[in-house]
C-alpha positions in Angstrom: -5.5 -1.2 -31.4 -8.0 -2.6 -28.8 -6.3 -3.0 -25.5 -7.3 -4.8 -22.3 -5.9 -3.3 -19.2 -5.3 -4.5 -15.6 -4.6 -2.3 -12.6 -2.7 -3.9 -9.8 -3.6 -2.4 -6.4 -7.0 -0.8 -5.7 -6.0 1.9 -3.2 -6.5 5.6 -3.9 -4.3 5.7 -7.0 -5.4 2.3 -8.4 -9.2 2.9 -8.1 -8.9 6.3 -9.7 -6.8 5.1 -12.5 -9.0 2.0 -13.2 -12.2 4.0 -13.3 -10.8 6.8 -15.4 -9.1 4.5 -17.9 -12.4 2.5 -18.2 -14.2 5.8 -18.9 -11.8 6.3 -21.9 -13.4 3.2 -23.4 -11.0 0.4 -22.3 -11.9 -2.9 -20.7 -10.3 -2.8 -17.2 -9.9 -5.2 -14.4 -8.7 -4.0 -10.9 -6.8 -6.5 -8.9 -6.2 -6.6 -5.1 -5.3 -9.2 -2.5 -7.9 -7.7 -0.1 -11.2 -9.5 -0.8 -13.2 -7.1 1.4 -12.0 -4.1 -0.6 -12.8 -5.9 -3.9 -16.3 -6.7 -2.7 -16.8 -3.1 -1.7 -15.6 -1.7 -5.0 -17.7 -4.2 -6.9 -20.7 -2.7 -5.2 -19.7 0.8 -6.4 -18.6 2.0 -3.0 -15.3 3.7 -2.1 -13.3 3.0 1.1 -12.3 6.7 1.1 -13.7 10.0 0.0 -12.8 11.6 -3.3 -15.1 14.1 -5.2 -16.6 12.7 -8.4 -14.9 9.3 -8.1 -17.7 7.2 -6.6 -20.1 8.4 -9.3 -17.6 7.5 -12.0 -16.9 4.1 -10.4 -20.6 3.2 -10.4 -21.0 4.4 -14.0 -18.1 2.3 -15.3 -19.3 -0.8 -13.4 -22.7 -0.4 -14.9 -21.1 -0.1 -18.4 -19.4 -3.4 -18.0 -16.0 -1.9 -18.9 -14.8 -2.1 -15.3 -14.6 -5.1 -13.0 -12.7 -6.0 -9.9 -11.2 -9.3 -8.7 -8.9 -10.8 -6.1 -7.9 -13.5 -8.6 -4.5 -12.7 -10.2 -5.2 -15.0 -13.1 -7.8 -12.5 -14.3 -4.9 -10.4 -15.8 -3.7 -13.1 -18.1 -5.4 -11.7 -21.2 -4.6 -8.1 -20.5 -2.2 -6.2 -22.7 -1.2 -3.5 -20.3 -0.7 -3.8 -16.5 -0.5 -0.7 -14.3 1.2 -1.2 -11.0 -0.5 1.2 -8.5 0.4 -0.2 -5.1 1.6 1.9 -2.2 5.1 2.8 -1.3 4.9 4.1 2.3 7.8 5.3 4.4 9.7 2.6 6.2 8.8 2.3 9.9 12.5 2.4 10.9 13.9 5.0 8.5 13.3 7.6 5.9 13.4 5.4 2.8 10.4 4.1 0.9 9.1 0.6 1.7 9.0 -1.3 -1.6 7.5 -4.4 -0.2 4.2 -4.0 -2.1 5.8 -3.1 -5.4 8.2 -6.1 -5.2 5.5 -8.5 -4.3 3.1 -7.2 -7.0 5.7 -7.7 -9.7 6.6 -11.1 -8.4 2.9 -12.1 -8.5 2.2 -10.9 -12.0 5.4 -11.9 -13.7 4.5 -15.6 -14.3 0.9 -14.6 -15.3 1.2 -11.8 -17.9 1.1 -12.9 -21.5 3.9 -12.6 -24.0 4.1 -9.1 -25.6 2.3 -7.3 -22.7 3.6 -4.2 -21.1 3.9 -3.6 -17.3 3.7 0.1 -16.4 4.7 1.4 -13.0 2.8 4.3 -11.6 3.8 4.1 -7.9 6.3 6.6 -6.6 9.6 4.7 -6.1 13.3 5.5 -5.5 15.3 6.1 -8.7 16.8 2.9 -9.9 13.8 0.8 -8.9 12.3 0.6 -12.5 15.5 -0.7 -14.0 15.8 -3.4 -11.3 12.1 -4.4 -11.7 12.5 -4.6 -15.5 15.4 -6.9 -15.2 13.6 -9.1 -12.8 10.5 -9.2 -15.0 12.6 -10.1 -18.1 14.3 -12.9 -16.2 10.9 -14.5 -15.7 9.5 -13.7 -19.1 11.8 -12.1 -21.8 8.8 -11.4 -24.0 7.3 -8.7 -21.9 8.5 -5.2 -21.1 8.3 -2.6 -18.3 7.8 1.2 -18.5 7.2 3.9 -15.9 4.4 6.4 -15.9 4.4 8.5 -12.7 1.1 9.9 -11.4 0.6 13.5 -10.4 -2.8 13.3 -8.6 -3.9 15.9 -6.2 -6.3 14.6 -3.6 -9.6 16.3 -4.1 -8.9 16.6 -7.9 -7.9 13.1 -8.7 -10.5 12.5 -11.4 -9.8 15.8 -13.1 -6.0 15.2 -12.9 -6.3 11.7 -14.5 -8.8 12.6 -17.3 -7.2 16.0 -18.0 -3.6 15.9 -16.9 -1.3 18.9 -17.4 1.4 16.5 -18.8 2.1 12.8 -19.4 5.5 11.5 -18.6 6.5 8.0 -19.8 9.8 6.3 -19.0 10.5 3.7 -21.7 13.4 1.8 -23.2 12.0 1.4 -26.7 9.6 2.7 -29.3 7.1 -0.1 -28.9 6.4 0.6 -25.2 5.9 4.3 -26.0 3.5 3.4 -28.9 1.4 1.2 -26.6 1.1 4.0 -24.0 0.1 6.4 -26.7 -2.8 4.2 -27.4 -3.8 4.2 -23.8 -3.6 7.9 -23.6 -4.9 8.7 -27.1 -7.7 10.9 -25.9 -5.3 13.0 -23.8 -3.0 13.4 -26.8 -5.9 14.4 -29.0 -6.7 17.1 -26.4 -3.2 18.4 -26.7 -1.7 17.2 -23.4 2.1 17.5 -23.5 3.8 14.2 -23.9 7.3 13.7 -22.4 9.3 10.6 -23.2 12.1 9.9 -20.7 14.4 7.1 -19.7 13.4 5.0 -16.7 15.5 6.9 -14.1 14.3 10.3 -15.2 10.7 9.2 -15.1 11.1 8.1 -11.5 12.8 11.4 -10.6 10.1 13.6 -12.1 7.5 12.9 -9.3 9.9 13.3 -6.4 11.5 16.3 -7.9 8.1 18.0 -8.4 7.0 17.2 -4.9 10.3 18.4 -3.5 9.9 21.7 -5.3 6.3 22.2 -4.0 7.4 21.4 -0.5 10.2 23.9 -0.9 7.8 26.6 -2.0 5.4 25.9 0.9 8.2 25.9 3.5 9.7 29.0 2.0 6.6 31.1 2.5 6.2 29.6 6.0 9.8 30.7 6.8 8.8 34.2 5.5 5.8 34.1 7.8 8.2 33.7 10.8 10.2 36.7 9.6 7.0 38.8 9.1 5.9 38.1 12.6 9.3 39.1 14.0 9.5 42.3 11.8 5.8 43.3 12.0 5.1 42.5 8.4 2.1 40.8 6.7 3.0 37.5 4.9 -0.2 37.5 2.8 0.7 40.8 1.2 4.3 39.7 0.8 3.1 36.5 -0.9 0.8 38.5 -3.2 3.6 40.8 -4.2 6.2 38.1 -5.0 3.6 35.9 -6.6 3.1 38.5 -9.4 6.6 37.7 -10.5 6.1 35.2 -13.4 9.4 33.5 -12.4 7.8 32.7 -9.0 4.0 32.5 -9.5 1.4 32.7 -6.7 0.6 29.0 -6.3 1.6 27.3 -3.0 2.4 30.7 -1.4 -0.3 30.6 1.3 1.5 30.6 4.6 0.1 28.3 7.3 0.7 25.1 9.2 2.4 23.4 6.3 2.0 20.3 4.2 1.0 16.8 5.1 -0.7 13.8 3.6 0.6 10.6 2.1 2.8 12.0 -0.6 4.9 15.2 0.1 6.3 14.3 3.5 7.3 10.7 2.7 8.4 11.5 -0.8 10.9 14.1 0.2 12.2 11.9 3.0 12.6 8.9 0.6 14.3 11.2 -1.9 16.9 12.2 0.7 17.4 8.5 1.7 17.9 7.5 -1.9 20.3 10.4 -2.5 22.4 9.2 0.4 22.5 5.7 -1.0 23.8 7.2 -4.3 26.4 9.2 -2.6 24.7 12.5 -3.5 23.2 13.3 -0.2 24.7 16.8 -0.1 22.7 17.8 -3.1 19.5 17.3 -1.2 20.6 18.6 2.2 18.3 21.6 1.8 15.3 19.2 2.0 16.1 18.5 5.7 15.6 22.2 6.3 12.4 22.1 4.3 11.1 19.2 6.4 12.2 21.0 9.6 10.4 24.3 8.6 7.3 22.3 7.9 7.2 20.7 11.3 8.1 23.9 13.0 5.0 25.6 11.6 2.9 23.1 13.6 4.9 23.9 16.8 4.4 27.6 16.3 0.6 27.0 16.4 1.0 25.6 19.9 3.0 28.7 20.9 0.2 31.0 19.6 -2.4 29.0 21.6 -0.4 29.5 24.8 0.2 33.2 24.0 -3.6 33.8 23.7 -4.6 31.6 26.6 -1.9 30.7 29.1 1.2 28.5 29.4 -0.9 26.0 31.3 -3.6 24.7 29.0 -5.1 22.3 31.5 -8.9 22.3 31.2 -9.0 24.9 28.4 -11.5 23.9 25.7 -10.0 24.2 22.2 -12.3 23.8 19.1 -10.5 22.5 16.0 -12.0 23.1 12.6 -10.5 20.5 10.3 -8.8 17.1 10.6 -8.0 16.1 7.0 -4.6 17.2 5.7 -6.3 19.3 3.0 -9.9 20.1 2.0 -12.0 17.8 -0.3 -10.3 14.7 1.3 -10.8 12.4 4.2 -7.0 11.6 4.3 -5.5 12.2 7.8 -2.1 10.7 7.0 0.6 13.1 8.5 -2.2 15.7 8.9 -0.9 18.9 10.4 -4.4 19.6 11.8 -4.5 16.3 13.7 -0.9 16.6 14.8 -1.6 20.0 16.3 -4.8 18.8 17.9 -2.9 15.9 19.5 -0.2 18.2 20.8 -2.7 20.6 22.3 -4.5 17.7 23.9 -1.2 16.4 25.3 -0.7 19.8 26.9 -3.8 19.3 29.0 -6.5 21.0 26.9 -9.9 19.5 26.1 -9.9 19.3 22.3 -13.1 19.0 20.2 -12.6 18.4 16.5 -14.9 18.8 13.5 -14.3 17.9 9.8 -16.9 17.5 7.0 -15.4 14.2 5.8 -12.5 12.9 7.9 -14.1 12.3 11.3 -14.0 8.5 11.2 -10.4 8.4 10.0 -9.4 11.0 12.6 -11.1 9.1 15.4 -9.4 5.9 14.4 -6.0 7.6 14.4 -6.5 9.7 17.5 -9.3 8.2 19.7 -8.3 10.3 22.7 -9.6 13.5 21.0 -13.3 14.4 21.1 -15.3 14.8 17.9 -18.3 16.9 17.1 -20.9 16.2 14.4 -21.5 19.9 13.7 -19.5 23.2 13.8 -21.9 24.5 16.4 -21.3 21.5 18.7 -17.6 21.8 18.2 -17.2 25.4 19.2 -19.8 25.5 22.0 -18.1 26.9 25.1 -14.7 27.0 23.5 -11.9 29.2 24.9 -10.2 29.3 21.5 -10.9 28.1 17.9 -8.2 26.7 15.6 -8.9 26.8 11.9 -6.6 24.1 10.5 -8.2 22.7 7.2 -9.5 25.2 4.7 -12.9 23.6 3.9 -15.3 25.9 2.1 -17.9 25.5 4.8 -15.5 27.0 7.3 -14.8 30.0 5.1 -18.6 30.6 5.0 -19.1 30.7 8.8 -20.9 33.7 10.2 -18.5 35.1 12.8 -21.3 37.1 14.5 -23.5 34.0 15.0 -20.5 31.9 16.1 -19.5 34.4 18.7 -22.6 33.7 20.7 -21.6 30.0 21.2 -18.0 30.4 22.5 -16.7 31.2 25.9 -14.0 33.5 24.5 -14.0 34.8 20.9 -10.5 34.0 19.9 -9.7 32.6 16.4 -6.3 31.4 15.2 -6.4 30.8 11.4 -3.8 28.2 10.7 -4.4 28.5 6.9 -4.7 32.2 6.3 -7.9 31.4 4.5 -10.6 33.3 6.6 -11.7 36.9 6.0 -9.8 38.5 8.9 -11.7 41.8 8.7 -15.1 40.2 9.1 -14.0 38.3 12.1 -12.4 41.3 13.8 -15.5 43.5 13.0 -17.6 40.8 14.7 -15.6 41.3 17.9 -13.1 38.4 17.6 -9.5 38.4 18.5 -8.0 37.1 15.3 -4.5 35.7 14.8 -2.8 34.0 11.8 0.7 32.9 11.1 2.8 35.7 9.6 0.3 38.5 10.4 -0.3 40.9 13.2 -2.9 39.9 15.8 -6.1 42.0 15.6 -9.0 42.5 17.9 
């Protein structure tokens, strides 16, 4: 079966999915209402940073398998339509804003051909897919809707799309599943687990997974608070419990917590939807998870004051990292930038460096200062905050860096630096959940 595919929405998810599906041999058209974005993508350029994706984008454009358009009529001959639009948190509440999903479905419903399949990939509140399917069938009873949640990690999006650790499809009939098996035939040949679910379960998988990861991260950060109070070492504790196969060692690195465009808004939207369903008590623990996550940021400010003074006015703080995680330029709900802004609000002079996220950070927080190099960032600093665990920061020579600062004080907000090498170089070194050395 030869399928033509459309991808509605060319943000982070949409561009990644379009380029990767094209590389699997399908003819793909990416659709967006933003003509400037379409023009940029048609030139093989990304409006964001993601390792390997720009090269793949350019390759698939050159092959002729991938095109982009702002004309919705271009999807009329496609057999499968992937909805990849954003579902941000509502400005006036915790729930997900479904404006883009609703408008995308309304736009494509009159255009899609009979027998085609619409596949949602956006993260939506449970019950959305059933509603959208009913709305779609009311316009064209000869089409169908399925749900296929994405599990992309920023920095590994291409790998996660081409070599996923599982494929989940929410369908209401065998035909929809058969079509999706054609789309993902190469993954299935490679032995990727295939999980068929109903529509509600497929929607719940993504938010349940993110809630579990958020719980694990906040758990180890809560343990870091206990370790500090008791004189323990959270890195040793994490290593010890991580050897238990029932627990595992992933996401047990204590630090300033999670951020980005997925985990925070997904767990909040999950809580909001549970309340609408009358099951809010089942997810009450997520409020504590969210609170622990935000408290980790506040604790960094406390450590800065402990090492310098209660009054931070005029103190120069160097911040290494602005993105919410390495290998990304995404600063949405970034703990690093949030902490930087709070330190600045306390009167400090804050200089920020990041390998990829400088432009986005400056747009989000223009009051902060930004340095083009690590050396420029730390020059004359009273204290350094390591807040995003980029490889280039782990490779810093602490002996050489000491010559540039006013005071050799390092607070490692990610527990990612080699503490002994910094202490041996004459630094005072502090990290969440560990005793201060030096």
